C-alpha positions in Angstrom: 9.6 14.5 -4.8 6.7 13.3 -4.9 7.3 10.0 -7.5 10.1 9.4 -5.1 8.2 9.1 -1.8 6.2 7.0 -4.5 7.9 4.5 -5.2 9.7 4.2 -1.1 5.8 4.2 0.1 4.4 1.2 -3.3 7.9 -0.3 -2.0 6.6 -0.3 2.4 3.1 -1.1 1.2 4.7 -3.9 -1.2 5.8 -5.8 2.5 2.7 -4.9 4.5 0.4 -6.7 2.3 3.1 -9.2 2.2 2.9 -9.6 6.2 -0.3 -9.8 6.0 -0.9 -12.8 4.0 1.5 -13.8 5.7 -0.1 -13.0 9.1 -3.7 -15.1 7.1 -1.9 -17.7 6.4 -1.0 -18.1 9.9 -4.7 -18.6 10.8 -4.6 -15.6 13.5 -7.7 -14.5 15.0 -10.9 -12.6 13.0 -10.2 -9.6 15.5 -6.4 -9.4 14.4 -7.7 -9.1 10.7 -10.1 -6.7 11.4 -7.7 -4.4 12.9 -5.6 -5.2 10.4 -7.7 -4.3 7.7 -8.2 -0.8 9.3 -5.2 -0.1 9.0 -4.8 -1.4 5.0 -8.3 1.5 4.3 -5.7 4.5 4.5 -2.7 2.1 3.3 -5.0 1.9 -0.3 -6.3 5.7 0.0 -2.8 7.1 -0.6 -1.2 3.9 -2.8 -4.0 5.3 -5.0 -3.1 8.8 -4.7 0.9 8.0 -5.9 -0.9 5.4 -8.8 -2.2 8.6 -10.2 -0.1 11.1 -9.4 2.8 8.9 -11.1 1.3 8.7 -14.5 1.3 12.3 -14.6 4.5 12.9 -13.9 5.2 10.1 -17.0 2.4 11.2 -19.0 4.6 14.6 -18.5 7.8 13.3 -19.8 6.1 11.1 -23.2 
């Protein structure tokens, strides 16, 4: 269950990052970039937790 959630989350994260870089390349204002960074921090924290859970998940099967 957690493993499946992590795969979905990572896919969403990749889409989010690509959108973020697209916005940066479009030369948006600094204020909007600061706001997107505030959103990015919790995403990064969850993705770190997911990396740990997926690695332990694979570790159990080895």
